[in-house]
C-alpha positions in Angstrom: 57.5 79.7 147.8 58.2 82.4 150.5 55.6 85.1 150.6 56.8 88.6 149.6 55.6 90.1 152.9 56.2 88.0 156.1 56.9 88.0 159.9 59.5 85.7 161.2 57.8 83.4 163.7 61.1 82.4 165.3 61.8 86.0 166.3 58.4 86.7 167.9 59.4 84.9 171.2 62.4 87.2 171.6 60.3 90.3 171.0 61.2 90.9 167.4 58.1 91.8 165.5 59.8 93.0 162.3 58.0 92.9 159.0 59.9 91.6 156.1 59.2 92.8 152.5 61.2 91.3 149.7 61.2 92.5 147.0 60.1 96.1 147.8 57.9 97.8 145.3 57.1 101.4 144.7 53.5 100.9 146.0 54.9 99.7 149.3 55.8 103.2 150.4 53.8 104.7 153.2 53.1 104.5 157.0 53.0 101.1 158.7 51.7 100.4 162.2 52.3 97.3 164.3 50.1 96.3 167.3 51.3 93.7 169.9 48.8 92.3 172.4 50.1 90.6 175.5 47.4 89.5 178.0 45.4 92.6 178.4 48.1 95.0 177.3 48.3 96.4 173.7 51.5 97.9 172.4 51.8 99.7 169.0 54.4 101.4 166.9 54.5 103.2 163.6 57.1 103.0 160.9 57.2 105.1 157.7 58.6 103.2 154.7 60.2 105.5 152.2 60.9 104.1 148.7 63.8 105.1 146.5 63.6 103.9 142.9 65.7 104.2 139.8 63.8 104.2 136.6 65.0 104.0 133.0 63.7 105.8 130.0 63.3 104.1 127.6 62.8 101.0 129.6 64.9 97.8 129.3 66.5 96.6 127.2 68.9 99.5 127.0 70.5 99.5 123.6 74.0 100.7 123.0 74.3 104.2 121.6 70.7 105.0 122.2 70.1 108.0 124.6 69.2 107.0 128.1 67.7 108.8 131.0 68.0 107.4 134.6 65.8 108.9 137.2 66.3 108.6 141.0 63.0 109.2 142.9 62.2 109.0 146.6 58.9 109.1 148.6 60.5 111.4 151.2 58.5 114.6 151.6 61.2 117.1 152.3 62.8 119.3 149.7 65.6 117.8 147.6 68.9 119.6 148.1 71.5 117.5 146.2 71.7 114.5 143.9 74.9 112.5 143.4 75.6 109.6 141.1 78.2 106.8 141.4 79.3 104.3 138.8 81.0 101.2 140.2 81.8 103.1 143.3 83.3 106.2 141.6 81.6 109.6 141.4 80.3 110.5 137.9 81.4 114.1 136.9 79.3 116.2 134.6 80.5 115.9 131.0 79.3 116.0 127.4 78.1 112.4 127.8 76.7 112.7 131.3 74.4 115.4 132.5 72.5 115.5 135.9 69.4 117.6 136.5 66.8 117.3 139.3 67.7 113.8 140.3 68.0 112.5 136.8 71.1 111.5 134.9 71.2 111.7 131.1 73.6 109.5 129.1 73.7 110.7 125.5 75.5 107.7 124.0 75.6 104.7 126.3 78.4 102.2 125.7 79.3 98.8 127.0 81.7 100.4 129.5 78.6 102.1 131.1 77.3 98.7 132.2 77.5 97.8 135.9 76.3 99.2 139.3 74.8 102.7 139.4 74.2 104.3 142.8 72.2 107.5 143.4 72.3 109.4 146.6 69.7 112.1 147.5 70.1 114.6 150.3 67.0 116.5 151.5 66.5 119.8 153.4 66.0 118.0 156.7 69.4 116.4 156.3 67.9 113.0 155.4 70.1 111.1 152.9 68.5 108.3 151.0 70.1 106.1 148.2 69.4 103.4 145.8 71.4 101.1 143.5 70.6 99.8 140.0 72.5 97.2 138.0 72.5 98.5 134.4 72.7 96.1 131.6 73.3 97.5 128.1 72.6 95.3 125.1 75.3 95.9 122.6 78.1 94.1 120.8 81.2 92.4 122.2 84.6 93.5 121.0 85.8 96.8 119.6 83.5 99.4 118.2 84.8 99.1 114.6 86.4 95.7 114.2 88.7 94.9 111.3 89.2 91.2 110.2 92.4 90.4 108.3 92.2 87.4 105.9 94.6 85.9 103.4 93.5 86.0 99.7 91.9 82.6 98.9 91.2 81.7 102.5 87.9 81.6 104.5 86.9 84.5 106.7 84.5 84.9 109.6 83.1 88.3 110.5 82.0 88.6 114.1 78.6 89.9 115.3 78.1 88.9 119.0 75.7 90.4 121.4 76.7 91.3 124.9 73.9 89.4 126.5 71.6 86.5 125.6 68.4 87.7 124.0 66.5 85.5 126.4 67.6 87.8 129.3 65.3 90.5 127.8 62.4 88.1 127.0 63.4 87.8 123.3 63.0 84.2 122.0 64.3 84.4 118.4 66.7 86.9 116.9 67.9 87.1 113.2 70.9 89.2 112.1 70.8 90.8 108.6 74.2 91.2 107.0 74.8 93.5 104.0 77.8 94.5 101.8 78.0 96.9 98.9 80.4 95.7 96.3 80.8 97.0 92.7 77.5 98.9 93.0 75.6 95.8 94.0 74.2 95.2 97.4 74.7 91.6 98.8 72.7 90.5 101.8 72.6 87.4 104.1 70.3 86.4 107.0 71.8 84.5 110.0 69.2 83.2 112.5 69.8 82.0 116.0 67.7 80.9 118.9 67.5 82.3 122.4 70.5 80.2 123.6 72.9 81.9 121.3 74.1 85.5 121.0 76.6 85.1 118.1 75.7 85.8 114.5 78.9 85.4 112.5 79.1 85.8 108.7 81.2 83.0 107.2 82.7 83.6 103.7 84.3 80.4 102.2 87.0 82.1 100.1 87.8 85.8 99.9 89.7 87.9 97.4 90.5 91.6 97.0 87.0 92.1 95.5 85.4 91.0 98.7 87.2 93.5 100.9 85.4 96.4 102.4 82.7 97.2 105.0 80.0 94.8 106.1 77.0 95.8 108.2 75.3 93.5 110.8 71.8 94.6 111.8 70.0 92.9 114.7 66.4 93.9 115.4 65.5 94.0 119.1 61.9 94.8 119.7 61.2 98.1 118.0 64.9 99.0 117.8 67.6 97.8 115.5 71.2 97.5 116.6 74.0 97.9 114.0 77.7 96.9 113.9 80.1 97.6 111.0 82.9 95.1 110.3 85.7 95.8 107.9 87.3 92.9 105.9 90.9 93.5 105.0 92.4 91.1 102.5 96.2 90.3 102.6 97.8 89.5 99.3 101.4 88.8 97.9 102.3 90.1 94.4 105.5 88.8 92.9 107.5 90.9 90.4 107.8 87.8 88.2 104.5 85.9 87.7 104.7 82.1 87.7 107.8 80.0 88.2 111.0 82.0 88.7 114.3 81.2 87.0 117.3 80.6 89.2 119.5 83.7 89.5 116.6 86.1 88.8 115.9 89.3 90.8 112.6 88.8 92.6 110.6 91.3 94.6 107.6 90.1 96.8 105.1 92.8 97.6 102.8 92.2 100.6 99.7 94.4 100.6 96.6 94.9 102.7 93.3 96.4 101.5 91.8 99.1 103.9 95.0 99.9 105.8 94.3 101.3 109.3 97.7 103.1 109.5 99.2 101.1 112.4 100.1 97.9 110.5 103.7 96.5 110.3 104.9 93.6 108.2 107.3 90.7 108.8 108.5 88.0 106.3 109.5 84.5 107.4 110.8 81.5 105.4 108.7 78.6 106.6 110.2 75.8 104.5 113.2 75.4 102.2 113.8 72.5 99.8 117.5 71.8 100.6 117.6 72.7 104.3 114.0 73.1 105.5 115.5 75.9 107.7 113.3 78.6 109.3 114.4 82.1 108.7 112.9 85.3 110.1 113.7 88.8 109.0 113.1 92.2 110.6 112.5 95.4 108.7 115.6 97.1 109.9 118.1 94.2 109.2 119.8 92.9 106.1 120.6 89.2 106.2 123.9 87.6 105.4 122.3 85.9 102.3 121.5 89.3 100.8 117.8 89.2 101.2 116.3 92.4 102.7 112.9 93.7 103.8 111.7 97.3 103.4 108.3 97.7 104.9 106.0 95.2 103.2 108.5 94.4 100.4 110.9 91.4 100.4 113.8 91.8 98.0 115.7 88.8 96.8 118.5 90.1 94.4 119.5 86.6 93.1 117.1 83.7 93.6 118.8 80.4 94.6 117.8 76.9 95.5 117.7 77.8 99.2 114.9 80.2 98.5 112.5 77.5 97.3 109.5 76.9 99.6 106.8 78.8 101.5 107.3 82.4 102.4 104.9 84.0 104.9 104.0 87.6 105.3 102.5 88.4 108.7 100.7 91.6 109.5 101.0 93.0 113.1 99.3 95.7 115.0 99.4 97.1 118.5 97.4 94.1 119.8 99.6 91.5 118.1 99.4 89.5 115.0 96.4 90.4 112.8 96.7 88.0 109.9 99.1 86.4 107.4 99.4 85.2 103.8 101.7 82.6 102.3 103.5 82.5 98.9 105.1 79.4 97.4 108.3 80.1 95.6 109.3 77.7 92.8 112.3 78.0 90.4 112.7 76.4 86.9 116.5 75.9 86.9 119.9 77.6 86.5 120.4 80.3 83.9 123.4 79.1 81.8 124.8 81.6 79.3 125.6 80.2 75.8 129.3 79.9 74.7 130.6 82.5 72.3 129.6 82.0 68.6 133.2 81.9 67.4 134.0 79.0 69.8 131.1 77.0 68.6 132.0 77.5 65.0 135.6 76.4 65.6 134.5 73.2 67.2 132.2 72.4 64.2 134.9 73.2 61.6 137.5 71.1 63.5 135.1 68.1 63.6 134.4 68.4 59.9 138.1 68.5 58.9 138.9 65.5 61.2 136.1 63.4 59.7 137.1 64.2 56.1 140.7 63.3 56.8 139.8 60.0 58.4 137.6 59.2 55.4 140.4 59.9 52.9 142.8 57.7 54.9 140.3 54.8 54.8 139.8 55.2 51.0 143.6 55.3 50.4 144.2 52.1 52.5 141.6 50.2 50.6 143.0 51.3 47.3 146.5 50.1 48.2 145.2 46.7 49.3 143.4 46.2 46.0 146.5 47.2 44.0 148.6 44.7 45.8 146.2 41.8 44.7 146.2 42.7 41.0 148.6 40.8 38.5 151.6 42.7 37.3 151.0 41.8 33.5 147.9 43.9 33.4 149.0 47.5 33.7 145.7 48.8 32.4 144.0 47.6 35.6 146.4 49.4 37.9 144.4 52.6 37.7 141.1 50.9 38.5 140.0 50.8 42.1 137.5 48.1 42.8 134.9 48.8 45.4 133.9 45.1 45.9 136.3 42.8 47.7 136.7 39.3 46.1 136.1 36.3 48.3 138.8 33.8 49.2 137.8 31.1 46.6 138.1 33.5 43.7 141.5 34.7 44.9 142.9 31.1 45.0 141.6 30.3 41.4 143.1 33.5 40.1 146.5 32.6 41.6 146.5 29.1 40.0 145.7 30.6 36.5 148.5 33.1 37.0 151.0 30.2 37.8 150.0 28.2 34.7 150.4 31.1 32.4 153.8 31.8 33.8 154.9 28.2 33.1 153.8 28.3 29.5 
């Protein structure tokens, strides 16, 4: 390991007797004297080392939104005339969030954008200018300050809670995040633990509904401080004007809604699948399609449902940063709506069938009666008015004919 304070042996032969100090500390400030002996001659020189330091109050880790004071100090003995601060190479003007006084810079609410290189420059009464640079690391959360997660009803949701740096960078070995959510007057809480190799503490919800929507709080203890991040869960739902299967020809209205609207959302409907054609169809809010479907804001209006409307309809929610979330609705129809014929027409058909059947029955009875009469003997007029239901067999008919012949001969 290289010593912190050293003289380069290779440079001595060329007359370079410089003293190297790395890293420099505040206690290294002061007057240094070098003596060089050559034969009987002794040469000496004195160098004063001035130290410029940037100190933080409170010390690291610097937590997002906690007040911070950065001080720029120098060991130079002259009177301080001016102090200037630079952030990533740009001068820092005095504002409500930044205030400079006697070499110190106060940051009322540090944010992640304040991370990076800070450079202080001190000018003294003897026109000596000294400066120092400090790389500021702010421990906070990645992403926007108040994130909103959009999830479809019935789907899983993951709420983010990610630190800007690994806890191990600040000497922290184990960190646990405490999630909480107030729903229906009851406080729900979860604990998500991670080791020093992870900085993410997401809350995973298996299936969400409108009752799960709202604000969730993620609290991460860091030393004696506690960092908090609020995450809003917005649930996207589709409500049909007709619950359950829809009859063909019905008027259907699909309403796409989002809990906890932020005011910048816009909606778009798309037909993902269709039973007869499986054809994709997208619709904009300012355009009526040729098939008479129309969209007004979050509502999709289908005046007359047909077979081509069967399938999955998707409602997507968009914001300035792009697509935020989506929900799907499966449309099923039960069949065509057929109006019943007029009552008078149905009655006419029934009456006509009855008369026809009665007429055919009478014709059959008359034919049977005529056949029976033709078989009866002419000498028995009393039997002419009797209609026999049973039909005699062939043998009885032949014997009856023989008897009739014999009687005639006699």
